[in-house]
C-alpha positions, 0 to 999 in steps of 0.5 A, a space after each residue: 499499500 502507498 498513502 497518497 494524502 492519507 488515502 490508501 492506494 494499492 502498491 504497483 511495482 515499478 511505478 514512478 511518481 509521475 505514473 502515481 500522480 496520473 493514476 490518482 487524477 493529479 496533473 504532475 505539471 501542477 503540483 508539488 510532492 513530498 515522498 516520506 517528508 522529502 520534497 521531489 523535484 518536478 523534473 525527477 517525477 518520472 525517475 522517482 520510483 515508489 516503494 510499498 509503504 511510501 507516504 506521498 503528500 501532493 500539494 496543489 496550488 490555488 490561485 485567488 484574488 
């Protein structure tokens, strides 16, 4: 299992962070992500592979006025 914003998702072996974000309906171009309390740079999403038990926090940007 992987936790994404405290919601449990099934673990998929060899799944990149980029793929997980798409599977969880996040647009990888418009979010910031921490995995196990460490910020992952956007340019590394496709090369960052998750492990069973990873805790992922996804932060979306909200505009206002």
